Backbone and ligand atoms as CSV (ligand in chain L), in Angstrom:
chain,resi,resn,atom,element,x,y,z
A,1,MET,N,N,-9.379,-17.699,-4.344
A,1,MET,CA,C,-8.827,-16.488,-3.713
A,1,MET,C,C,-7.422,-16.212,-4.250
A,2,PRO,N,N,-7.156,-14.967,-4.628
A,2,PRO,CA,C,-5.811,-14.647,-5.119
A,2,PRO,C,C,-4.754,-14.850,-4.030
A,3,LYS,N,N,-3.629,-15.389,-4.436
A,3,LYS,CA,C,-2.496,-15.528,-3.519
A,3,LYS,C,C,-1.611,-14.289,-3.622
A,4,ILE,N,N,-1.113,-13.869,-2.484
A,4,ILE,CA,C,-0.201,-12.732,-2.443
A,4,ILE,C,C,1.147,-13.241,-1.961
A,5,LYS,N,N,2.157,-13.091,-2.800
A,5,LYS,CA,C,3.507,-13.497,-2.394
A,5,LYS,C,C,4.328,-12.240,-2.134
A,6,VAL,N,N,4.992,-12.217,-1.004
A,6,VAL,CA,C,5.900,-11.109,-0.691
A,6,VAL,C,C,7.316,-11.651,-0.847
A,7,SER,N,N,8.043,-11.153,-1.833
A,7,SER,CA,C,9.363,-11.694,-2.163
A,7,SER,C,C,10.236,-11.833,-0.928
A,8,GLY,N,N,10.741,-13.025,-0.725
A,8,GLY,CA,C,11.675,-13.278,0.370
A,8,GLY,C,C,11.032,-13.387,1.736
A,9,GLN,N,N,9.706,-13.229,1.818
A,9,GLN,CA,C,9.073,-13.217,3.141
A,9,GLN,C,C,7.985,-14.271,3.326
A,10,GLY,N,N,7.280,-14.621,2.250
A,10,GLY,CA,C,6.219,-15.614,2.405
A,10,GLY,C,C,5.004,-15.237,1.599
A,11,GLU,N,N,3.882,-15.911,1.879
A,11,GLU,CA,C,2.678,-15.600,1.120
A,11,GLU,C,C,1.425,-15.757,1.969
A,12,CYS,N,N,0.347,-15.165,1.465
A,12,CYS,CA,C,-0.950,-15.276,2.130
A,12,CYS,C,C,-2.010,-15.192,1.042
A,13,GLU,N,N,-3.287,-15.218,1.462
A,13,GLU,CA,C,-4.362,-15.136,0.485
A,13,GLU,C,C,-5.141,-13.851,0.685
A,14,PHE,N,N,-5.711,-13.353,-0.409
A,14,PHE,CA,C,-6.599,-12.200,-0.318
A,14,PHE,C,C,-8.018,-12.710,-0.179
A,15,ASP,N,N,-8.684,-12.311,0.917
A,15,ASP,CA,C,-10.008,-12.861,1.221
A,15,ASP,C,C,-11.027,-11.743,1.423
A,16,GLY,N,N,-11.077,-10.825,0.454
A,16,GLY,CA,C,-12.112,-9.801,0.479
A,16,GLY,C,C,-11.860,-8.629,1.418
A,17,GLN,N,N,-10.624,-8.490,1.908
A,17,GLN,CA,C,-10.323,-7.335,2.754
A,17,GLN,C,C,-10.467,-6.041,1.930
A,18,PHE,N,N,-10.508,-4.900,2.624
A,18,PHE,CA,C,-10.666,-3.614,1.933
A,18,PHE,C,C,-9.519,-3.372,0.960
A,19,SER,N,N,-8.301,-3.657,1.397
A,19,SER,CA,C,-7.134,-3.366,0.555
A,19,SER,C,C,-6.105,-4.487,0.666
A,20,LEU,N,N,-5.169,-4.446,-0.243
A,20,LEU,CA,C,-4.035,-5.369,-0.181
A,20,LEU,C,C,-3.294,-5.191,1.150
A,21,LEU,N,N,-3.135,-3.943,1.566
A,21,LEU,CA,C,-2.454,-3.673,2.850
A,21,LEU,C,C,-3.187,-4.341,4.016
A,22,ASP,N,N,-4.501,-4.251,4.033
A,22,ASP,CA,C,-5.277,-4.882,5.113
A,22,ASP,C,C,-5.064,-6.397,5.129
A,23,ALA,N,N,-5.032,-7.013,3.944
A,23,ALA,CA,C,-4.829,-8.464,3.865
A,23,ALA,C,C,-3.441,-8.831,4.396
A,24,LEU,N,N,-2.445,-8.041,4.046
A,24,LEU,CA,C,-1.071,-8.316,4.493
A,24,LEU,C,C,-0.946,-8.095,6.002
A,25,ASP,N,N,-1.584,-7.048,6.504
A,25,ASP,CA,C,-1.604,-6.785,7.957
A,25,ASP,C,C,-2.205,-7.975,8.700
A,26,GLU,N,N,-3.360,-8.407,8.233
A,26,GLU,CA,C,-4.068,-9.515,8.881
A,26,GLU,C,C,-3.236,-10.784,8.909
A,27,ALA,N,N,-2.436,-10.978,7.855
A,27,ALA,CA,C,-1.621,-12.190,7.753
A,27,ALA,C,C,-0.327,-12.065,8.554
A,28,GLY,N,N,-0.096,-10.898,9.154
A,28,GLY,CA,C,1.048,-10.748,10.046
A,28,GLY,C,C,2.307,-10.192,9.407
A,29,PHE,N,N,2.204,-9.757,8.142
A,29,PHE,CA,C,3.371,-9.133,7.515
A,29,PHE,C,C,3.563,-7.731,8.094
A,30,ASP,N,N,4.821,-7.362,8.283
A,30,ASP,CA,C,5.143,-6.056,8.838
A,30,ASP,C,C,5.344,-5.088,7.676
A,31,MET,N,N,4.235,-4.580,7.145
A,31,MET,CA,C,4.306,-3.746,5.947
A,31,MET,C,C,4.455,-2.275,6.326
A,32,PRO,N,N,5.201,-1.532,5.499
A,32,PRO,CA,C,5.299,-0.089,5.734
A,32,PRO,C,C,4.010,0.618,5.307
A,33,TYR,N,N,3.560,1.585,6.066
A,33,TYR,CA,C,2.419,2.407,5.669
A,33,TYR,C,C,2.372,3.612,6.597
A,34,SER,N,N,1.585,4.591,6.218
A,34,SER,CA,C,1.342,5.719,7.127
A,34,SER,C,C,-0.111,6.163,7.023
A,35,CYS,N,N,-0.469,6.793,5.885
A,35,CYS,CA,C,-1.803,7.400,5.809
A,35,CYS,C,C,-2.931,6.409,5.507
A,36,ARG,N,N,-2.640,5.343,4.846
A,36,ARG,CA,C,-3.613,4.352,4.356
A,36,ARG,C,C,-4.613,4.969,3.375
A,37,GLY,N,N,-4.330,6.153,2.891
A,37,GLY,CA,C,-5.308,6.823,2.029
A,37,GLY,C,C,-4.772,7.236,0.668
A,38,GLY,N,N,-3.599,6.731,0.288
A,38,GLY,CA,C,-3.065,7.067,-1.032
A,38,GLY,C,C,-2.363,8.419,-1.094
A,39,ASN,N,N,-2.005,8.966,0.058
A,39,ASN,CA,C,-1.409,10.312,0.069
A,39,ASN,C,C,0.103,10.330,0.264
A,40,CYS,N,N,0.648,9.387,1.031
A,40,CYS,CA,C,2.034,9.545,1.500
A,40,CYS,C,C,3.067,8.741,0.713
A,41,GLY,N,N,2.663,7.635,0.126
A,41,GLY,CA,C,3.622,6.808,-0.614
A,41,GLY,C,C,4.403,5.838,0.251
A,42,ALA,N,N,4.173,5.822,1.547
A,42,ALA,CA,C,4.941,4.953,2.449
A,42,ALA,C,C,4.722,3.473,2.153
A,43,CYS,N,N,3.570,3.141,1.596
A,43,CYS,CA,C,3.231,1.730,1.375
A,43,CYS,C,C,3.617,1.242,-0.021
A,44,GLU,N,N,4.375,2.052,-0.744
A,44,GLU,CA,C,4.719,1.694,-2.123
A,44,GLU,C,C,5.589,0.436,-2.174
A,45,VAL,N,N,5.221,-0.491,-3.033
A,45,VAL,CA,C,6.019,-1.705,-3.254
A,45,VAL,C,C,6.103,-1.944,-4.759
A,46,ARG,N,N,7.040,-2.792,-5.156
A,46,ARG,CA,C,7.147,-3.141,-6.575
A,46,ARG,C,C,6.221,-4.314,-6.874
A,47,LEU,N,N,5.452,-4.199,-7.941
A,47,LEU,CA,C,4.603,-5.309,-8.382
A,47,LEU,C,C,5.430,-6.173,-9.318
A,48,VAL,N,N,5.838,-7.344,-8.816
A,48,VAL,CA,C,6.703,-8.234,-9.601
A,48,VAL,C,C,5.886,-8.944,-10.670
A,49,SER,N,N,4.690,-9.427,-10.298
A,49,SER,CA,C,3.828,-10.101,-11.268
A,49,SER,C,C,2.389,-10.040,-10.807
A,50,GLY,N,N,1.471,-10.198,-11.762
A,50,GLY,CA,C,0.052,-10.219,-11.449
A,50,GLY,C,C,-0.616,-8.884,-11.700
A,51,ASP,N,N,-1.942,-8.864,-11.499
A,51,ASP,CA,C,-2.750,-7.679,-11.787
A,51,ASP,C,C,-3.441,-7.178,-10.525
A,52,VAL,N,N,-3.532,-5.868,-10.404
A,52,VAL,CA,C,-4.252,-5.259,-9.278
A,52,VAL,C,C,-5.232,-4.223,-9.818
A,53,GLU,N,N,-6.205,-3.872,-8.969
A,53,GLU,CA,C,-7.183,-2.845,-9.323
A,53,GLU,C,C,-7.158,-1.778,-8.233
A,54,GLU,N,N,-7.227,-0.503,-8.627
A,54,GLU,CA,C,-7.256,0.574,-7.633
A,54,GLU,C,C,-8.624,0.628,-6.967
A,55,ILE,N,N,-8.637,0.749,-5.629
A,55,ILE,CA,C,-9.902,0.841,-4.925
A,55,ILE,C,C,-10.085,2.235,-4.326
A,56,GLN,N,N,-9.095,3.076,-4.465
A,56,GLN,CA,C,-9.264,4.495,-4.165
A,56,GLN,C,C,-8.353,5.262,-5.108
A,57,ASP,N,N,-8.599,6.553,-5.223
A,57,ASP,CA,C,-7.910,7.368,-6.209
A,57,ASP,C,C,-6.758,8.085,-5.521
A,58,PRO,N,N,-5.532,7.494,-5.582
A,58,PRO,CA,C,-4.443,8.039,-4.776
A,58,PRO,C,C,-3.942,9.399,-5.279
A,59,VAL,N,N,-3.546,10.241,-4.348
A,59,VAL,CA,C,-2.910,11.511,-4.685
A,59,VAL,C,C,-1.445,11.244,-5.049
A,60,TYR,N,N,-0.823,10.317,-4.306
A,60,TYR,CA,C,0.578,9.977,-4.540
A,60,TYR,C,C,0.705,9.206,-5.849
A,61,GLU,N,N,1.630,9.637,-6.699
A,61,GLU,CA,C,1.804,8.958,-7.989
A,61,GLU,C,C,2.987,8.008,-7.931
A,62,THR,N,N,2.731,6.736,-8.215
A,62,THR,CA,C,3.808,5.747,-8.217
A,62,THR,C,C,4.453,5.709,-9.600
A,63,ASP,N,N,5.703,5.249,-9.624
A,63,ASP,CA,C,6.349,4.985,-10.906
A,63,ASP,C,C,5.706,3.749,-11.520
A,64,SER,N,N,5.895,3.593,-12.807
A,64,SER,CA,C,5.389,2.412,-13.497
A,64,SER,C,C,5.973,1.146,-12.869
A,65,GLY,N,N,5.114,0.163,-12.612
A,65,GLY,CA,C,5.587,-1.083,-12.016
A,65,GLY,C,C,5.526,-1.086,-10.496
A,66,TYR,N,N,5.111,0.030,-9.918
A,66,TYR,CA,C,4.994,0.124,-8.458
A,66,TYR,C,C,3.536,0.356,-8.081
A,67,ILE,N,N,3.152,-0.113,-6.898
A,67,ILE,CA,C,1.764,0.055,-6.449
A,67,ILE,C,C,1.743,0.514,-4.994
A,68,LEU,N,N,0.616,1.086,-4.594
A,68,LEU,CA,C,0.386,1.447,-3.189
A,68,LEU,C,C,-0.484,0.350,-2.584
A,69,THR,N,N,0.052,-0.366,-1.595
A,69,THR,CA,C,-0.722,-1.493,-1.051
A,69,THR,C,C,-2.020,-1.024,-0.402
A,70,CYS,N,N,-2.073,0.228,0.074
A,70,CYS,CA,C,-3.291,0.723,0.728
A,70,CYS,C,C,-4.389,1.022,-0.282
A,71,SER,N,N,-4.048,1.089,-1.552
A,71,SER,CA,C,-4.985,1.613,-2.548
A,71,SER,C,C,-5.362,0.626,-3.629
A,72,VAL,N,N,-4.953,-0.625,-3.482
A,72,VAL,CA,C,-5.292,-1.620,-4.506
A,72,VAL,C,C,-5.747,-2.928,-3.869
A,73,ILE,N,N,-6.407,-3.731,-4.706
A,73,ILE,CA,C,-6.679,-5.131,-4.355
A,73,ILE,C,C,-6.153,-6.002,-5.510
A,74,PRO,N,N,-5.772,-7.248,-5.210
A,74,PRO,CA,C,-5.275,-8.123,-6.267
A,74,PRO,C,C,-6.419,-8.698,-7.094
A,75,LEU,N,N,-6.228,-8.756,-8.409
A,75,LEU,CA,C,-7.206,-9.380,-9.308
A,75,LEU,C,C,-6.780,-10.795,-9.678
A,76,SER,N,N,-5.509,-11.097,-9.450
A,76,SER,CA,C,-4.967,-12.415,-9.769
A,76,SER,C,C,-3.940,-12.724,-8.682
A,77,ASP,N,N,-3.326,-13.913,-8.757
A,77,ASP,CA,C,-2.185,-14.150,-7.886
A,77,ASP,C,C,-1.141,-13.081,-8.194
A,78,ILE,N,N,-0.562,-12.515,-7.158
A,78,ILE,CA,C,0.435,-11.463,-7.388
A,78,ILE,C,C,1.686,-11.735,-6.559
A,79,GLU,N,N,2.769,-11.130,-6.990
A,79,GLU,CA,C,3.994,-11.105,-6.182
A,79,GLU,C,C,4.422,-9.657,-6.049
A,80,ILE,N,N,4.770,-9.281,-4.836
A,80,ILE,CA,C,5.252,-7.921,-4.596
A,80,ILE,C,C,6.604,-7.981,-3.901
A,81,GLU,N,N,7.338,-6.893,-4.019
A,81,GLU,CA,C,8.670,-6.812,-3.405
A,81,GLU,C,C,8.764,-5.492,-2.659
A,82,LEU,N,N,9.200,-5.556,-1.413
A,82,LEU,CA,C,9.378,-4.324,-0.643
A,82,LEU,C,C,10.534,-3.524,-1.230
A,83,VAL,N,N,10.406,-2.200,-1.219
A,83,VAL,CA,C,11.465,-1.357,-1.810
A,83,VAL,C,C,12.109,-0.484,-0.742
L,1,LIG,S1,S,-0.117,4.334,3.324
L,1,LIG,FE1,FE,0.075,6.332,2.506
L,1,LIG,S2,S,-0.107,5.998,0.361
L,1,LIG,FE2,FE,-0.477,4.024,1.215
């Protein structure tokens, strides 16, 4: 199972949840979000390391190096940083 590290906060594992955001929610991290559908950008975080795959086609466009936690799943161990 891919490990998810949140810089300065801790880590958890991804265990087949719908999205990275769902996995972080389940593990008790207080993550920012609003729409959960790729529209608002509230869940944007910086991807420090690792690979992710989009599981929905977001309307909101992130800058390079940033991801929407509601719209991706980890493909490898990853580290993210809240912005
Ligand atoms: S929660 Fe709105 S884009 Fe992720």
